[in-house]
N, CA, C and O atoms as a Tinker XYZ file with bonds, in Angstrom:
   548  protein
     1  N    111.555000   53.115000  104.348000    73     2
     2  CA   111.809000   52.467000  103.081000    64     1     3
     3  C    112.891000   53.242000  102.336000    63     2     4     5
     4  O    112.897000   54.473000  102.324000    81     3
     5  N    113.795000   52.507000  101.721000    73     3     6
     6  CA   114.937000   53.080000  101.030000    64     5     7
     7  C    114.915000   52.611000   99.575000    63     6     8     9
     8  O    115.038000   51.419000   99.293000    81     7
     9  N    114.755000   53.579000   98.645000    73     7    10
    10  CA   114.681000   53.270000   97.224000    64     9    11
    11  C    115.747000   54.032000   96.456000    63    10    12    13
    12  O    116.063000   55.178000   96.777000    81    11
    13  N    116.296000   53.384000   95.442000    73    11    14
    14  CA   117.238000   54.030000   94.529000    64    13    15
    15  C    116.590000   54.153000   93.163000    63    14    16    17
    16  O    116.049000   53.184000   92.632000    81    15
    17  N    116.648000   55.352000   92.598000    73    15    18
    18  CA   116.301000   55.545000   91.196000    64    17    19
    19  C    117.616000   55.569000   90.434000    63    18    20    21
    20  O    118.492000   56.391000   90.703000    81    19
    21  N    117.738000   54.662000   89.487000    73    19    22
    22  CA   118.981000   54.473000   88.740000    64    21    23
    23  C    118.694000   54.684000   87.258000    63    22    24    25
    24  O    117.967000   53.908000   86.638000    81    23
    25  N    119.269000   55.735000   86.703000    73    23    26
    26  CA   119.053000   56.081000   85.298000    64    25    27
    27  C    120.299000   55.811000   84.474000    63    26    28    29
    28  O    121.422000   56.051000   84.917000    81    27
    29  N    120.079000   55.309000   83.269000    73    27    30
    30  CA   121.155000   54.980000   82.350000    64    29    31
    31  C    121.469000   56.079000   81.354000    63    30    32    33
    32  O    121.185000   57.252000   81.597000    81    31
    33  N    122.059000   55.692000   80.228000    73    31    34
    34  CA   122.634000   56.640000   79.289000    64    33    35
    35  C    121.633000   57.626000   78.702000    63    34    36    37
    36  O    120.491000   57.293000   78.385000    81    35
    37  N    122.112000   58.835000   78.578000    73    35    38
    38  CA   121.418000   59.965000   77.950000    64    37    39
    39  C    120.274000   60.540000   78.774000    63    38    40    41
    40  O    119.685000   61.548000   78.383000    81    39
    41  N    119.945000   59.921000   79.906000    73    39    42
    42  CA   118.859000   60.464000   80.723000    64    41    43
    43  C    119.287000   61.708000   81.478000    63    42    44    45
    44  O    118.448000   62.401000   82.053000    81    43
    45  N    120.586000   62.003000   81.488000    73    43    46
    46  CA   121.062000   63.287000   82.007000    64    45    47
    47  C    120.645000   64.433000   81.080000    63    46    48    49
    48  O    120.757000   65.599000   81.461000    81    47
    49  N    120.173000   64.126000   79.887000    73    47    50
    50  CA   119.744000   65.145000   78.929000    64    49    51
    51  C    118.240000   65.393000   78.949000    63    50    52    53
    52  O    117.723000   66.121000   78.101000    81    51
    53  N    117.525000   64.790000   79.918000    73    51    54
    54  CA   116.082000   65.035000   79.992000    64    53    55
    55  C    115.821000   66.529000   80.093000    63    54    56    57
    56  O    116.533000   67.252000   80.790000    81    55
    57  N    114.799000   66.976000   79.396000    73    55    58
    58  CA   114.475000   68.386000   79.326000    64    57    59
    59  C    115.078000   69.058000   78.108000    63    58    60    61
    60  O    114.611000   70.116000   77.685000    81    59
    61  N    116.112000   68.453000   77.539000    73    59    62
    62  CA   116.776000   68.974000   76.347000    64    61    63
    63  C    116.620000   68.028000   75.158000    63    62    64    65
    64  O    116.409000   68.459000   74.024000    81    63
    65  N    116.726000   66.732000   75.441000    73    63    66
    66  CA   116.762000   65.714000   74.394000    64    65    67
    67  C    115.344000   65.309000   73.979000    63    66    68    69
    68  O    114.542000   64.900000   74.818000    81    67
    69  N    115.048000   65.421000   72.718000    73    67    70
    70  CA   113.785000   64.952000   72.147000    64    69    71
    71  C    112.585000   65.209000   73.066000    63    70    72    73
    72  O    111.943000   64.259000   73.514000    81    71
    73  N    112.278000   66.463000   73.349000    73    71    74
    74  CA   111.174000   66.761000   74.272000    64    73    75
    75  C    109.822000   66.216000   73.806000    63    74    76    77
    76  O    108.928000   66.010000   74.627000    81    75
    77  N    109.665000   65.982000   72.518000    73    75    78
    78  CA   108.418000   65.399000   72.030000    64    77    79
    79  C    108.241000   63.953000   72.501000    63    78    80    81
    80  O    107.119000   63.446000   72.535000    81    79
    81  N    109.324000   63.299000   72.857000    73    79    82
    82  CA   109.267000   61.923000   73.392000    64    81    83
    83  C    109.393000   61.937000   74.905000    63    82    84    85
    84  O    108.635000   61.259000   75.598000    81    83
    85  N    110.351000   62.710000   75.426000    73    83    86
    86  CA   110.724000   62.632000   76.840000    64    85    87
    87  C    110.223000   63.791000   77.696000    63    86    88    89
    88  O    110.402000   63.774000   78.914000    81    87
    89  N    109.604000   64.788000   77.090000    73    87    90
    90  CA   109.105000   65.920000   77.850000    64    89    91
    91  C    110.154000   67.005000   78.027000    63    90    92    93
    92  O    111.292000   66.868000   77.578000    81    91
    93  N    109.755000   68.082000   78.686000    73    91    94
    94  CA   110.639000   69.244000   78.812000    64    93    95
    95  C    111.187000   69.443000   80.221000    63    94    96    97
    96  O    111.960000   70.373000   80.452000    81    95
    97  N    110.802000   68.589000   81.165000    73    95    98
    98  CA   111.328000   68.695000   82.531000    64    97    99
    99  C    112.656000   67.971000   82.651000    63    98   100   101
   100  O    112.883000   66.954000   81.996000    81    99
   101  N    113.531000   68.500000   83.491000    73    99   102
   102  CA   114.763000   67.780000   83.804000    64   101   103
   103  C    114.455000   66.707000   84.847000    63   102   104   105
   104  O    113.446000   66.785000   85.549000    81   103
   105  N    115.325000   65.714000   84.943000    73   103   106
   106  CA   115.083000   64.701000   85.968000    64   105   107
   107  C    115.323000   65.269000   87.353000    63   106   108   109
   108  O    114.674000   64.846000   88.310000    81   107
   109  N    116.225000   66.204000   87.482000    73   107   110
   110  CA   116.456000   66.827000   88.794000    64   109   111
   111  C    115.174000   67.459000   89.321000    63   110   112   113
   112  O    114.860000   67.332000   90.505000    81   111
   113  N    114.428000   68.145000   88.445000    73   111   114
   114  CA   113.146000   68.733000   88.856000    64   113   115
   115  C    112.172000   67.653000   89.308000    63   114   116   117
   116  O    111.496000   67.804000   90.326000    81   115
   117  N    112.102000   66.571000   88.553000    73   115   118
   118  CA   111.193000   65.478000   88.909000    64   117   119
   119  C    111.630000   64.811000   90.209000    63   118   120   121
   120  O    110.787000   64.471000   91.040000    81   119
   121  N    112.926000   64.622000   90.396000    73   119   122
   122  CA   113.423000   63.983000   91.607000    64   121   123
   123  C    113.092000   64.825000   92.840000    63   122   124   125
   124  O    112.695000   64.276000   93.868000    81   123
   125  N    113.246000   66.128000   92.755000    73   123   126
   126  CA   112.891000   67.013000   93.873000    64   125   127
   127  C    111.406000   66.899000   94.203000    63   126   128   129
   128  O    111.022000   66.874000   95.372000    81   127
   129  N    110.576000   66.830000   93.166000    73   127   130
   130  CA   109.129000   66.678000   93.381000    64   129   131
   131  C    108.825000   65.363000   94.086000    63   130   132   133
   132  O    108.012000   65.321000   95.009000    81   131
   133  N    109.473000   64.299000   93.654000    73   131   134
   134  CA   109.245000   62.989000   94.272000    64   133   135
   135  C    109.720000   62.982000   95.723000    63   134   136   137
   136  O    109.050000   62.411000   96.583000    81   135
   137  N    110.851000   63.600000   96.008000    73   135   138
   138  CA   111.351000   63.676000   97.383000    64   137   139
   139  C    110.368000   64.416000   98.282000    63   138   140   141
   140  O    110.150000   64.020000   99.427000    81   139
   141  N    109.775000   65.488000   97.767000    73   139   142
   142  CA   108.807000   66.240000   98.568000    64   141   143
   143  C    107.530000   65.432000   98.773000    63   142   144   145
   144  O    107.002000   65.378000   99.883000    81   143
   145  N    107.039000   64.816000   97.726000    73   143   146
   146  CA   105.778000   64.081000   97.817000    64   145   147
   147  C    105.922000   62.828000   98.676000    63   146   148   149
   148  O    105.002000   62.472000   99.412000    81   147
   149  N    107.071000   62.158000   98.585000    73   147   150
   150  CA   107.286000   60.910000   99.324000    64   149   151
   151  C    108.368000   61.133000  100.390000    63   150   152   153
   152  O    109.373000   60.423000  100.433000    81   151
   153  N    108.141000   62.118000  101.235000    73   151   154
   154  CA   109.123000   62.473000  102.261000    64   153   155
   155  C    109.318000   61.354000  103.294000    63   154   156   157
   156  O    110.311000   61.346000  104.021000    81   155
   157  N    108.381000   60.421000  103.356000    73   155   158
   158  CA   108.504000   59.280000  104.267000    64   157   159
   159  C    109.379000   58.164000  103.689000    63   158   160   161
   160  O    109.640000   57.166000  104.361000    81   159
   161  N    109.832000   58.335000  102.439000    73   159   162
   162  CA   110.686000   57.357000  101.763000    64   161   163
   163  C    112.059000   57.995000  101.571000    63   162   164   165
   164  O    112.163000   59.157000  101.178000    81   163
   165  N    113.108000   57.228000  101.852000    73   163   166
   166  CA   114.456000   57.702000  101.556000    64   165   167
   167  C    114.732000   57.401000  100.093000    63   166   168   169
   168  O    114.905000   56.245000   99.706000    81   167
   169  N    114.771000   58.453000   99.286000    73   167   170
   170  CA   115.011000   58.310000   97.855000    64   169   171
   171  C    116.440000   58.730000   97.534000    63   170   172   173
   172  O    116.887000   59.809000   97.923000    81   171
   173  N    117.140000   57.871000   96.826000    73   171   174
   174  CA   118.478000   58.196000   96.331000    64   173   175
   175  C    118.424000   58.163000   94.810000    63   174   176   177
   176  O    117.557000   57.519000   94.219000    81   175
   177  N    119.361000   58.866000   94.188000    73   175   178
   178  CA   119.377000   58.945000   92.733000    64   177   179
   179  C    120.799000   58.810000   92.220000    63   178   180   181
   180  O    121.739000   59.374000   92.780000    81   179
   181  N    120.934000   58.042000   91.133000    73   179   182
   182  CA   122.224000   57.876000   90.471000    64   181   183
   183  C    121.966000   57.762000   88.979000    63   182   184   185
   184  O    121.050000   57.064000   88.545000    81   183
   185  N    122.791000   58.461000   88.196000    73   183   186
   186  CA   122.709000   58.375000   86.740000    64   185   187
   187  C    124.103000   58.171000   86.190000    63   186   188   189
   188  O    125.068000   58.778000   86.655000    81   187
   189  N    124.197000   57.295000   85.178000    73   187   190
   190  CA   125.474000   57.120000   84.503000    64   189   191
   191  C    125.242000   56.755000   83.044000    63   190   192   193
   192  O    124.269000   56.087000   82.694000    81   191
   193  N    126.156000   57.209000   82.213000    73   191   194
   194  CA   126.173000   56.824000   80.813000    64   193   195
   195  C    127.066000   55.603000   80.591000    63   194   196   197
   196  O    127.243000   55.149000   79.461000    81   195
   197  N    127.623000   55.081000   81.677000    73   195   198
   198  CA   128.614000   54.004000   81.593000    64   197   199
   199  C    128.034000   52.712000   82.182000    63   198   200   201
   200  O    127.645000   52.670000   83.349000    81   199
   201  N    127.985000   51.686000   81.375000    73   199   202
   202  CA   127.389000   50.409000   81.773000    64   201   203
   203  C    128.004000   49.856000   83.053000    63   202   204   205
   204  O    127.279000   49.423000   83.949000    81   203
   205  N    129.312000   49.863000   83.148000    73   203   206
   206  CA   129.986000   49.315000   84.329000    64   205   207
   207  C    129.639000   50.051000   85.612000    63   206   208   209
   208  O    129.548000   49.435000   86.674000    81   207
   209  N    129.444000   51.359000   85.527000    73   207   210
   210  CA   129.047000   52.128000   86.713000    64   209   211
   211  C    127.637000   51.756000   87.167000    63   210   212   213
   212  O    127.350000   51.739000   88.364000    81   211
   213  N    126.771000   51.461000   86.223000    73   211   214
   214  CA   125.410000   51.023000   86.568000    64   213   215
   215  C    125.469000   49.666000   87.263000    63   214   216   217
   216  O    124.785000   49.445000   88.263000    81   215
   217  N    126.279000   48.767000   86.735000    73   215   218
   218  CA   126.457000   47.447000   87.359000    64   217   219
   219  C    127.050000   47.600000   88.757000    63   218   220   221
   220  O    126.586000   46.959000   89.701000    81   219
   221  N    128.068000   48.440000   88.895000    73   219   222
   222  CA   128.670000   48.666000   90.218000    64   221   223
   223  C    127.642000   49.204000   91.214000    63   222   224   225
   224  O    127.633000   48.794000   92.374000    81   223
   225  N    126.783000   50.111000   90.773000    73   223   226
   226  CA   125.766000   50.682000   91.672000    64   225   227
   227  C    124.754000   49.604000   92.069000    63   226   228   229
   228  O    124.338000   49.553000   93.227000    81   227
   229  N    124.358000   48.757000   91.142000    73   227   230
   230  CA   123.456000   47.647000   91.479000    64   229   231
   231  C    124.086000   46.749000   92.542000    63   230   232   233
   232  O    123.416000   46.349000   93.494000    81   231
   233  N    125.370000   46.432000   92.384000    73   231   234
   234  CA   126.074000   45.613000   93.376000    64   233   235
   235  C    126.139000   46.319000   94.726000    63   234   236   237
   236  O    125.980000   45.689000   95.772000    81   235
   237  N    126.375000   47.631000   94.698000    73   235   238
   238  CA   126.536000   48.412000   95.922000    64   237   239
   239  C    125.265000   48.438000   96.768000    63   238   240   241
   240  O    125.333000   48.291000   97.989000    81   239
   241  N    124.103000   48.624000   96.133000    73   239   242
   242  CA   122.857000   48.796000   96.882000    64   241   243
   243  C    121.957000   47.555000   96.857000    63   242   244   245
   244  O    120.929000   47.515000   97.532000    81   243
   245  N    122.342000   46.568000   96.092000    73   243   246
   246  CA   121.472000   45.423000   95.830000    64   245   247
   247  C    121.233000   44.463000   96.974000    63   246   248   249
   248  O    120.521000   43.471000   96.817000    81   247
   249  N    121.825000   44.749000   98.130000    73   247   250
   250  CA   121.592000   43.907000   99.301000    64   249   251
   251  C    121.153000   44.728000  100.505000    63   250   252   253
   252  O    120.921000   44.182000  101.584000    81   251
   253  N    121.039000   46.048000  100.321000    73   251   254
   254  CA   120.718000   46.903000  101.462000    64   253   255
   255  C    119.505000   47.806000  101.238000    63   254   256   257
   256  O    118.930000   48.293000  102.211000    81   255
   257  N    119.103000   48.042000  100.005000    73   255   258
   258  CA   117.944000   48.885000   99.726000    64   257   259
   259  C    116.683000   48.032000   99.632000    63   258   260   261
   260  O    116.756000   46.819000   99.440000    81   259
   261  N    115.538000   48.675000   99.769000    73   259   262
   262  CA   114.255000   47.971000   99.662000    64   261   263
   263  C    113.785000   47.833000   98.222000    63   262   264   265
   264  O    112.970000   46.965000   97.908000    81   263
   265  N    114.296000   48.687000   97.352000    73   263   266
   266  CA   113.906000   48.606000   95.955000    64   265   267
   267  C    114.775000   49.478000   95.084000    63   266   268   269
   268  O    115.358000   50.464000   95.536000    81   267
   269  N    114.849000   49.089000   93.814000    73   267   270
   270  CA   115.583000   49.848000   92.809000    64   269   271
   271  C    114.633000   50.106000   91.645000    63   270   272   273
   272  O    113.993000   49.188000   91.133000    81   271
   273  N    114.554000   51.364000   91.239000    73   271   274
   274  CA   113.776000   51.768000   90.072000    64   273   275
   275  C    114.794000   52.043000   88.981000    63   274   276   277
   276  O    115.560000   53.003000   89.067000    81   275
   277  N    114.805000   51.204000   87.956000    73   275   278
   278  CA   115.854000   51.242000   86.950000    64   277   279
   279  C    115.306000   51.611000   85.578000    63   278   280   281
   280  O    114.460000   50.914000   85.018000    81   279
   281  N    115.807000   52.723000   85.052000    73   279   282
   282  CA   115.599000   53.065000   83.651000    64   281   283
   283  C    116.965000   52.918000   83.001000    63   282   284   285
   284  O    117.763000   53.855000   82.989000    81   283
   285  N    117.225000   51.748000   82.467000    73   283   286
   286  CA   118.529000   51.465000   81.864000    64   285   287
   287  C    118.651000   52.062000   80.468000    63   286   288   289
   288  O    119.699000   51.946000   79.832000    81   287
   289  N    117.587000   52.699000   79.990000    73   287   290
   290  CA   117.590000   53.352000   78.679000    64   289   291
   291  C    118.047000   52.352000   77.613000    63   290   292   293
   292  O    117.560000   51.221000   77.585000    81   291
   293  N    118.960000   52.746000   76.751000    73   291   294
   294  CA   119.384000   51.875000   75.649000    64   293   295
   295  C    119.995000   50.565000   76.138000    63   294   296   297
   296  O    119.942000   49.559000   75.431000    81   295
   297  N    120.580000   50.564000   77.349000    73   295   298
   298  CA   121.155000   49.320000   77.874000    64   297   299
   299  C    120.088000   48.261000   78.143000    63   298   300   301
   300  O    120.409000   47.078000   78.259000    81   299
   301  N    118.842000   48.666000   78.242000    73   299   302
   302  CA   117.747000   47.708000   78.413000    64   301   303
   303  C    117.788000   46.648000   77.321000    63   302   304   305
   304  O    117.521000   45.472000   77.570000    81   303
   305  N    118.121000   47.074000   76.124000    73   303   306
   306  CA   118.021000   46.228000   74.939000    64   305   307
   307  C    119.345000   45.587000   74.549000    63   306   308   309
   308  O    119.409000   44.833000   73.578000    81   307
   309  N    120.407000   45.886000   75.306000    73   307   310
   310  CA   121.735000   45.404000   74.893000    64   309   311
   311  C    122.562000   44.773000   75.999000    63   310   312   313
   312  O    123.509000   44.042000   75.708000    81   311
   313  N    122.236000   45.031000   77.257000    73   311   314
   314  CA   123.177000   44.683000   78.321000    64   313   315
   315  C    122.836000   43.394000   79.061000    63   314   316   317
   316  O    121.964000   43.358000   79.929000    81   315
   317  N    123.544000   42.353000   78.694000    73   315   318
   318  CA   123.466000   41.104000   79.448000    64   317   319
   319  C    124.115000   41.306000   80.818000    63   318   320   321
   320  O    123.703000   40.690000   81.800000    81   319
   321  N    125.129000   42.167000   80.880000    73   319   322
   322  CA   125.815000   42.445000   82.145000    64   321   323
   323  C    124.889000   43.039000   83.191000    63   322   324   325
   324  O    124.924000   42.623000   84.350000    81   323
   325  N    124.066000   43.998000   82.809000    73   323   326
   326  CA   123.114000   44.583000   83.755000    64   325   327
   327  C    122.070000   43.548000   84.149000    63   326   328   329
   328  O    121.693000   43.461000   85.318000    81   327
   329  N    121.604000   42.769000   83.191000    73   327   330
   330  CA   120.635000   41.707000   83.499000    64   329   331
   331  C    121.222000   40.722000   84.508000    63   330   332   333
   332  O    120.541000   40.327000   85.455000    81   331
   333  N    122.471000   40.327000   84.315000    73   331   334
   334  CA   123.120000   39.394000   85.243000    64   333   335
   335  C    123.315000   40.022000   86.622000    63   334   336   337
   336  O    123.189000   39.336000   87.636000    81   335
   337  N    123.622000   41.319000   86.668000    73   335   338
   338  CA   123.775000   41.999000   87.954000    64   337   339
   339  C    122.457000   41.975000   88.720000    63   338   340   341
   340  O    122.452000   41.762000   89.933000    81   339
   341  N    121.341000   42.190000   88.027000    73   339   342
   342  CA   120.028000   42.156000   88.677000    64   341   343
   343  C    119.730000   40.752000   89.197000    63   342   344   345
   344  O    119.177000   40.591000   90.285000    81   343
   345  N    120.093000   39.752000   88.426000    73   343   346
   346  CA   119.908000   38.363000   88.873000    64   345   347
   347  C    120.705000   38.066000   90.134000    63   346   348   349
   348  O    120.289000   37.256000   90.962000    81   347
   349  N    121.852000   38.722000   90.276000    73   347   350
   350  CA   122.761000   38.426000   91.371000    64   349   351
   351  C    122.476000   39.139000   92.675000    63   350   352   353
   352  O    123.109000   38.839000   93.687000    81   351
   353  N    121.543000   40.074000   92.679000    73   351   354
   354  CA   121.261000   40.831000   93.902000    64   353   355
   355  C    119.930000   40.403000   94.509000    63   354   356   357
   356  O    119.141000   39.706000   93.871000    81   355
   357  N    119.691000   40.822000   95.739000    73   355   358
   358  CA   118.454000   40.471000   96.453000    64   357   359
   359  C    117.376000   41.545000   96.338000    63   358   360   361
   360  O    116.188000   41.231000   96.395000    81   359
   361  N    117.773000   42.812000   96.175000    73   359   362
   362  CA   116.820000   43.918000   96.128000    64   361   363
   363  C    115.985000   43.835000   94.858000    63   362   364   365
   364  O    116.541000   43.692000   93.769000    81   363
   365  N    114.654000   43.921000   94.972000    73   363   366
   366  CA   113.816000   43.887000   93.771000    64   365   367
   367  C    113.999000   45.131000   92.912000    63   366   368   369
   368  O    114.230000   46.231000   93.415000    81   367
   369  N    113.888000   44.924000   91.597000    73   367   370
   370  CA   114.080000   45.987000   90.615000    64   369   371
   371  C    112.805000   46.144000   89.796000    63   370   372   373
   372  O    112.238000   45.162000   89.319000    81   371
   373  N    112.359000   47.390000   89.638000    73   371   374
   374  CA   111.264000   47.697000   88.717000    64   373   375
   375  C    111.878000   48.410000   87.523000    63   374   376   377
   376  O    112.557000   49.426000   87.669000    81   375
   377  N    111.630000   47.863000   86.342000    73   375   378
   378  CA   112.102000   48.474000   85.098000    64   377   379
   379  C    111.140000   49.584000   84.698000    63   378   380   381
   380  O    109.925000   49.391000   84.685000    81   379
   381  N    111.690000   50.740000   84.375000    73   379   382
   382  CA   110.884000   51.919000   84.039000    64   381   383
   383  C    111.350000   52.493000   82.704000    63   382   384   385
   384  O    112.542000   52.520000   82.399000    81   383
   385  N    110.381000   52.948000   81.921000    73   383   386
   386  CA   110.671000   53.693000   80.692000    64   385   387
   387  C    109.717000   54.870000   80.606000    63   386   388   389
   388  O    108.530000   54.741000   80.906000    81   387
   389  N    110.233000   56.002000   80.199000    73   387   390
   390  CA   109.421000   57.208000   80.055000    64   389   391
   391  C    108.489000   57.083000   78.863000    63   390   392   393
   392  O    107.304000   57.404000   78.952000    81   391
   393  N    109.028000   56.616000   77.751000    73   391   394
   394  CA   108.222000   56.449000   76.535000    64   393   395
   395  C    107.637000   55.035000   76.500000    63   394   396   397
   396  O    108.070000   54.147000   77.235000    81   395
   397  N    106.658000   54.854000   75.639000    73   395   398
   398  CA   106.122000   53.515000   75.399000    64   397   399
   399  C    107.048000   52.846000   74.399000    63   398   400   401
   400  O    106.948000   53.083000   73.195000    81   399
   401  N    107.948000   52.009000   74.898000    73   399   402
   402  CA   108.949000   51.391000   74.036000    64   401   403
   403  C    108.308000   50.513000   72.956000    63   402   404   405
   404  O    108.912000   50.287000   71.907000    81   403
   405  N    107.100000   50.022000   73.202000    73   403   406
   406  CA   106.428000   49.145000   72.236000    64   405   407
   407  C    105.783000   49.923000   71.090000    63   406   408   409
   408  O    105.325000   49.329000   70.114000    81   407
   409  N    105.747000   51.244000   71.208000    73   407   410
   410  CA   105.245000   52.098000   70.130000    64   409   411
   411  C    106.408000   52.708000   69.339000    63   410   412   413
   412  O    106.206000   53.560000   68.474000    81   411
   413  N    107.611000   52.260000   69.648000    73   411   414
   414  CA   108.805000   52.807000   69.006000    64   413   415
   415  C    109.474000   51.736000   68.141000    63   414   416   417
   416  O    108.838000   50.746000   67.780000    81   415
   417  N    110.734000   51.925000   67.812000    73   415   418
   418  CA   111.446000   50.992000   66.942000    64   417   419
   419  C    111.410000   49.575000   67.510000    63   418   420   421
   420  O    111.392000   49.371000   68.724000    81   419
   421  N    111.399000   48.614000   66.611000    73   419   422
   422  CA   111.247000   47.221000   67.038000    64   421   423
   423  C    112.367000   46.753000   67.963000    63   422   424   425
   424  O    112.118000   45.940000   68.853000    81   423
   425  N    113.597000   47.245000   67.779000    73   423   426
   426  CA   114.680000   46.790000   68.646000    64   425   427
   427  C    114.429000   47.152000   70.107000    63   426   428   429
   428  O    114.997000   46.528000   71.004000    81   427
   429  N    113.583000   48.153000   70.357000    73   427   430
   430  CA   113.265000   48.555000   71.729000    64   429   431
   431  C    112.246000   47.623000   72.389000    63   430   432   433
   432  O    111.974000   47.758000   73.582000    81   431
   433  N    111.692000   46.704000   71.649000    73   431   434
   434  CA   110.689000   45.786000   72.196000    64   433   435
   435  C    111.332000   44.664000   73.009000    63   434   436   437
   436  O    110.636000   43.984000   73.764000    81   435
   437  N    112.626000   44.458000   72.876000    73   435   438
   438  CA   113.355000   43.415000   73.600000    64   437   439
   439  C    114.013000   44.008000   74.842000    63   438   440   441
   440  O    114.738000   44.998000   74.754000    81   439
   441  N    113.758000   43.399000   75.997000    73   439   442
   442  CA   114.399000   43.832000   77.241000    64   441   443
   443  C    115.134000   42.659000   77.871000    63   442   444   445
   444  O    114.554000   41.604000   78.127000    81   443
   445  N    116.418000   42.864000   78.115000    73   443   446
   446  CA   117.188000   41.868000   78.854000    64   445   447
   447  C    116.903000   41.953000   80.352000    63   446   448   449
   448  O    117.180000   41.012000   81.095000    81   447
   449  N    116.352000   43.081000   80.792000    73   447   450
   450  CA   116.076000   43.309000   82.203000    64   449   451
   451  C    114.764000   42.664000   82.636000    63   450   452   453
   452  O    114.668000   42.123000   83.737000    81   451
   453  N    113.761000   42.720000   81.773000    73   451   454
   454  CA   112.397000   42.295000   82.115000    64   453   455
   455  C    112.301000   40.929000   82.790000    63   454   456   457
   456  O    111.565000   40.805000   83.768000    81   455
   457  N    113.005000   39.897000   82.320000    73   455   458
   458  CA   112.859000   38.592000   82.977000    64   457   459
   459  C    113.321000   38.571000   84.435000    63   458   460   461
   460  O    112.965000   37.667000   85.190000    81   459
   461  N    114.111000   39.566000   84.823000    73   459   462
   462  CA   114.653000   39.615000   86.183000    64   461   463
   463  C    114.019000   40.705000   87.031000    63   462   464   465
   464  O    114.401000   40.896000   88.185000    81   463
   465  N    113.057000   41.417000   86.470000    73   463   466
   466  CA   112.441000   42.546000   87.164000    64   465   467
   467  C    111.180000   42.122000   87.901000    63   466   468   469
   468  O    110.499000   41.169000   87.522000    81   467
   469  N    110.891000   42.865000   88.972000    73   467   470
   470  CA   109.636000   42.682000   89.706000    64   469   471
   471  C    108.457000   43.069000   88.821000    63   470   472   473
   472  O    107.388000   42.464000   88.897000    81   471
   473  N    108.658000   44.083000   87.981000    73   471   474
   474  CA   107.626000   44.551000   87.067000    64   473   475
   475  C    108.203000   45.575000   86.116000    63   474   476   477
   476  O    109.360000   45.979000   86.232000    81   475
   477  N    107.364000   45.992000   85.161000    73   475   478
   478  CA   107.774000   46.962000   84.145000    64   477   479
   479  C    106.710000   48.040000   84.041000    63   478   480   481
   480  O    105.515000   47.751000   83.988000    81   479
   481  N    107.165000   49.295000   84.014000    73   479   482
   482  CA   106.265000   50.437000   83.825000    64   481   483
   483  C    106.810000   51.209000   82.633000    63   482   484   485
   484  O    107.963000   51.640000   82.636000    81   483
   485  N    105.978000   51.380000   81.618000    73   483   486
   486  CA   106.456000   52.018000   80.396000    64   485   487
   487  C    105.387000   52.916000   79.798000    63   486   488   489
   488  O    104.212000   52.556000   79.735000    81   487
   489  N    105.819000   54.094000   79.359000    73   487   490
   490  CA   104.948000   54.929000   78.563000    64   489   491
   491  C    104.157000   55.994000   79.286000    63   490   492   493
   492  O    103.281000   56.608000   78.677000    81   491
   493  N    104.419000   56.242000   80.546000    73   491   494
   494  CA   103.659000   57.239000   81.301000    64   493   495
   495  C    104.474000   58.497000   81.580000    63   494   496   497
   496  O    104.197000   59.220000   82.536000    81   495
   497  N    105.463000   58.754000   80.757000    73   495   498
   498  CA   106.308000   59.922000   80.964000    64   497   499
   499  C    107.036000   59.821000   82.299000    63   498   500   501
   500  O    107.312000   58.722000   82.780000    81   499
   501  N    107.345000   60.962000   82.890000    73   499   502
   502  CA   108.036000   60.959000   84.178000    64   501   503
   503  C    107.178000   60.367000   85.287000    63   502   504   505
   504  O    107.705000   59.962000   86.324000    81   503
   505  N    105.871000   60.310000   85.088000    73   503   506
   506  CA   104.981000   59.662000   86.057000    64   505   507
   507  C    105.343000   58.184000   86.245000    63   506   508   509
   508  O    105.000000   57.589000   87.267000    81   507
   509  N    106.025000   57.597000   85.275000    73   507   510
   510  CA   106.455000   56.197000   85.388000    64   509   511
   511  C    107.279000   55.969000   86.655000    63   510   512   513
   512  O    107.165000   54.916000   87.283000    81   511
   513  N    108.111000   56.949000   87.039000    73   511   514
   514  CA   108.922000   56.811000   88.248000    64   513   515
   515  C    108.046000   56.802000   89.499000    63   514   516   517
   516  O    108.280000   56.023000   90.423000    81   515
   517  N    107.048000   57.661000   89.523000    73   515   518
   518  CA   106.153000   57.692000   90.674000    64   517   519
   519  C    105.359000   56.399000   90.777000    63   518   520   521
   520  O    105.154000   55.884000   91.876000    81   519
   521  N    104.914000   55.871000   89.650000    73   519   522
   522  CA   104.196000   54.589000   89.670000    64   521   523
   523  C    105.097000   53.476000   90.209000    63   522   524   525
   524  O    104.631000   52.577000   90.909000    81   523
   525  N    106.375000   53.545000   89.882000    73   523   526
   526  CA   107.316000   52.549000   90.411000    64   525   527
   527  C    107.470000   52.693000   91.920000    63   526   528   529
   528  O    107.514000   51.692000   92.635000    81   527
   529  N    107.551000   53.911000   92.406000    73   527   530
   530  CA   107.606000   54.132000   93.866000    64   529   531
   531  C    106.377000   53.515000   94.519000    63   530   532   533
   532  O    106.485000   52.794000   95.511000    81   531
   533  N    105.220000   53.800000   93.962000    73   531   534
   534  CA   103.986000   53.258000   94.521000    64   533   535
   535  C    103.974000   51.732000   94.540000    63   534   536   537
   536  O    103.376000   51.130000   95.431000    81   535
   537  N    104.621000   51.111000   93.577000    73   535   538
   538  CA   104.671000   49.646000   93.545000    64   537   539
   539  C    105.423000   49.068000   94.743000    63   538   540   541
   540  O    105.212000   47.913000   95.111000    81   539
   541  N    106.294000   49.866000   95.347000    73   539   542
   542  CA   107.055000   49.406000   96.518000    64   541   543
   543  C    106.354000   49.742000   97.833000    63   542   544   545
   544  O    106.712000   49.190000   98.873000    81   543
   545  N    105.374000   50.626000   97.808000    73   543   546
   546  CA   104.708000   51.045000   99.042000    64   545   547
   547  C    103.560000   50.121000   99.413000    63   546   548
   548  O    102.897000   50.337000  100.428000    81   547
């Protein structure tokens, strides 16, 4: 099984940015843990702060991977382009959020990705990524 974890803007700051919301671990640390725990799964990782790069990555892997775990971060609530890219590919996408977006500002309650996603996992911290992996197994 081949899965891509695709992170959007500001998630490169995990471990530094708002640790009371996002925790104190970096995503690199979490990714290494996931690779060790799920050694039978080919896990790839890509992060970008640029919407077009996220769309390009979806196009690149969207017909060859078994699943995409997408934390589009702020683009979740603003990007019709990412939503359309997900509609245009064959690989299923699970939307992931570290925080419980429904316990935060109201603008975070709207997701352009959700209607095109296989499912949504929100509010379980970095464990949200592992739950998404399990959804594909």
